[in-house]
C-alpha positions in Angstrom: 78.2 93.0 105.7 76.1 90.8 108.0 74.2 93.9 109.3 73.4 95.2 105.9 72.2 91.9 104.5 70.6 90.4 107.6 67.1 90.7 106.2 68.1 88.5 103.2 70.5 86.2 105.0 72.5 83.9 102.7 70.2 81.0 101.9 69.0 79.0 99.0 66.5 81.0 97.1 63.1 79.4 96.8 62.5 81.5 93.8 65.4 79.9 92.0 63.8 76.5 92.5 60.2 77.1 91.8 58.4 80.5 92.0 59.7 82.1 88.8 61.0 79.2 86.8 58.3 79.5 84.2 58.0 83.2 84.1 59.7 85.7 81.9 61.1 89.1 82.6 58.7 91.8 81.3 59.9 93.7 78.3 60.0 97.4 78.1 60.6 98.7 74.6 61.4 102.2 76.0 64.3 100.9 78.1 67.7 101.2 76.2 70.4 98.9 77.4 73.2 100.5 79.4 76.6 101.1 77.9 79.7 99.3 79.2 82.5 101.8 79.8 85.1 99.9 81.8 86.2 96.3 82.5 88.6 95.6 85.3 90.1 92.1 85.6 92.4 90.8 88.4 94.6 87.8 87.6 96.7 85.7 90.0 99.8 83.8 89.1 102.7 82.1 90.8 106.2 82.8 89.4 109.6 81.4 90.3 111.3 84.7 89.6 109.1 86.6 92.1 109.7 86.1 95.8 106.0 86.7 96.7 104.0 83.6 96.8 101.2 85.1 94.6 101.7 87.7 91.9 98.7 89.9 91.0 98.1 91.6 87.7 95.3 94.1 87.2 94.1 94.8 83.6 91.7 97.6 82.8 89.9 98.3 79.6 88.0 101.6 79.5 86.2 104.0 77.2 84.7 107.4 77.8 81.7 109.1 76.3 83.8 110.5 73.4 84.8 107.0 72.3 88.3 107.4 73.6 89.6 104.2 75.3 92.6 102.7 76.8 94.3 99.7 78.3 96.2 99.9 81.6 98.1 97.2 83.5 99.1 97.3 87.1 101.0 94.9 89.3 101.1 94.0 93.0 100.7 91.1 95.5 98.2 90.1 98.2 99.7 92.6 100.7 99.7 95.5 98.1 97.0 94.7 95.5 97.1 96.4 92.0 95.5 99.9 91.9 95.3 103.0 89.8 98.3 104.4 91.7 100.4 101.4 90.8 99.6 101.4 87.1 102.8 100.8 85.2 101.6 100.4 81.6 99.1 102.6 79.8 98.0 102.5 76.2 95.4 104.5 74.1 93.4 101.9 72.2 90.8 104.0 70.3 92.4 107.2 69.1 93.5 106.9 65.5 96.2 109.6 65.9 97.9 108.6 69.1 97.4 104.9 69.7 100.1 102.3 69.1 98.3 99.3 67.7 101.3 97.0 68.0 104.4 97.1 70.1 106.3 96.2 73.2 107.5 98.0 76.4 109.9 97.0 79.1 110.3 98.3 82.6 111.3 97.2 86.1 109.2 96.8 89.3 111.0 95.9 92.5 114.1 94.6 90.6 111.9 92.4 88.4 112.1 93.0 84.7 108.7 93.2 83.1 107.9 93.2 79.4 104.4 93.8 77.8 103.8 92.8 74.2 100.6 93.7 72.4 98.9 93.7 69.0 95.5 95.4 68.7 95.8 96.3 65.0 93.0 93.7 64.1 91.1 93.8 67.3 87.3 93.6 67.0 85.0 95.3 69.5 81.4 94.6 70.2 80.2 97.9 71.8 82.6 97.2 74.7 86.0 98.7 75.6 87.4 95.1 75.8 88.2 93.5 72.4 86.4 90.2 71.7 89.0 88.7 69.2 91.8 89.5 66.8 94.3 90.6 69.4 96.9 89.5 72.0 98.4 91.0 75.2 101.4 89.1 76.7 103.1 90.0 80.0 106.5 88.6 80.8 108.1 88.8 84.2 111.8 87.9 83.8 111.9 84.9 81.5 108.5 83.6 82.6 105.1 84.2 80.9 102.9 85.7 83.5 99.7 86.6 81.5 98.4 85.8 78.1 95.2 87.4 76.8 93.5 87.2 73.4 92.8 84.6 70.8 96.1 85.3 69.1 98.2 84.8 72.2 99.2 81.3 71.3 100.5 82.3 67.9 102.3 85.4 69.3 104.0 83.4 72.0 105.2 80.8 69.5 106.6 83.3 67.0 107.8 86.2 69.2 108.8 84.4 72.4 109.8 81.1 70.8 107.6 79.1 73.1 106.5 75.6 72.1 102.7 75.1 72.0 100.5 74.6 73.9 101.0 77.6 76.1 101.1 77.0 79.8 98.3 78.6 81.7 100.2 81.2 83.7 97.4 83.0 85.4 93.8 82.5 86.4 91.0 85.1 86.8 90.3 86.1 90.4 87.6 88.8 89.8 86.0 90.8 87.0 84.3 94.1 87.4 82.2 95.8 84.8 81.1 99.4 84.9 78.0 100.6 83.1 76.3 104.0 82.5 72.8 104.6 81.2 69.5 103.0 82.0 68.6 100.2 84.5 69.1 97.4 82.0 72.4 95.5 82.1 73.6 92.5 80.2 76.8 90.6 80.5 78.4 87.1 80.3 80.4 85.3 83.0 81.9 82.1 84.0 81.5 80.9 87.6 84.4 78.4 87.5 87.5 77.9 85.4 86.0 74.9 83.5 82.4 76.1 83.5 80.2 77.3 80.7 79.7 81.0 79.8 76.4 82.2 81.1 74.3 85.2 80.1 73.3 87.5 82.9 70.6 90.1 82.6 69.7 92.6 85.3 66.9 95.1 85.0 64.7 97.4 87.1 61.2 98.3 85.9 57.8 99.0 87.2 55.5 96.2 88.4 52.5 96.5 86.1 50.4 94.1 88.2 50.1 96.0 91.5 51.2 99.4 92.7 53.6 100.2 89.8 56.5 100.2 92.2 60.1 99.4 91.0 60.9 95.7 90.8 64.4 94.2 90.4 64.7 91.2 88.0 67.8 89.0 87.5 68.0 86.2 85.0 70.7 83.8 84.1 70.5 82.2 80.6 67.1 83.7 80.2 65.8 82.0 83.3 64.6 84.3 86.0 66.4 83.6 89.3 65.2 86.4 91.6 62.4 89.0 91.6 62.6 91.7 94.3 59.4 93.8 94.9 59.2 97.1 96.8 62.8 97.8 95.8 62.9 101.1 97.6 62.6 99.2 100.9 64.7 96.2 99.9 67.5 98.3 98.4 70.1 96.0 99.8 69.9 92.2 99.8 71.4 88.8 99.3 70.1 85.7 97.7 71.8 82.4 96.7 71.2 80.7 93.4 72.4 77.5 91.7 74.5 77.6 88.6 76.0 74.3 87.3 75.6 72.8 90.8 77.6 75.6 92.3 76.2 78.0 95.0 76.5 81.5 93.8 75.8 84.4 96.2 74.1 87.3 94.5 74.3 90.6 96.4 72.8 94.0 95.4 72.9 97.5 96.7 70.7 100.1 94.9 70.5 102.5 97.8 71.7 105.5 95.8 69.1 105.0 93.1 66.5 106.2 95.6 68.3 108.2 98.3 71.4 109.7 96.5 70.3 110.6 93.0 73.4 112.8 92.6 75.5 109.6 92.5 72.9 107.1 91.3 75.4 104.2 91.6 74.2 100.6 92.1 76.3 97.5 92.8 75.6 93.9 91.9 78.0 91.2 92.9 78.1 87.5 92.0 80.5 85.4 94.2 81.0 81.7 93.9 81.3 80.0 97.2 84.6 78.2 98.0 85.5 75.3 100.3 83.2 72.7 101.6 80.0 74.7 101.0 80.8 75.4 97.3 79.0 72.4 95.7 75.9 70.3 96.3 
């Protein structure tokens, strides 16, 4: 990691503070936004019924080009993180013929009884495989609530599980990965801390109209440009640090395959909040 990003060593970006504060990202009417086809979330929780100190739950919402989507849930711990091979629960969420909009399923993992309860019958989607409201997904490990997702989770736990409100917060989000396909324009929303605001992130790559018409990478948060990388074919990997709500957030990018492996064409953008003594100014 250090070798790859040595040219852009982790530092406070001057561009965040001054250079592009009053500039806007150029608009390209011919650039269609990319389509989100998968969201992978990793949650961590501590349970009395599980011997491991930390219990990890992976939740994946996906959708293919035909509009067929699904929900899968996997389980693990820090020594054996959740993966596709450890998926224990799968559900077709988009097919009108085969999906189960509402139900529950029980199974066992390492002598632990797990129950998944869900209701997607009124789920609303906004061009994403992950519903935005009108749903709930509950995960029980033994008699403990391990994960509660959706705006209807409180009501469902009160009625179906006989839990008194408010619900305890059983798990917290460790990481979130979003996969896109299409053009070089990406838009998403993210929180950088549990109690923080939701921020709009826009990433795009377009030609620099001012000079040599070379590809330039732009990243903005809440419509404020935070970085601008010229000569992207030479700076295809890099690292900058930006401020969000007083937090230091490391932004790393790798667009190598855009230029040198067109068969794959994959790019990676990662936002990571610093932890420990260096996490806040």
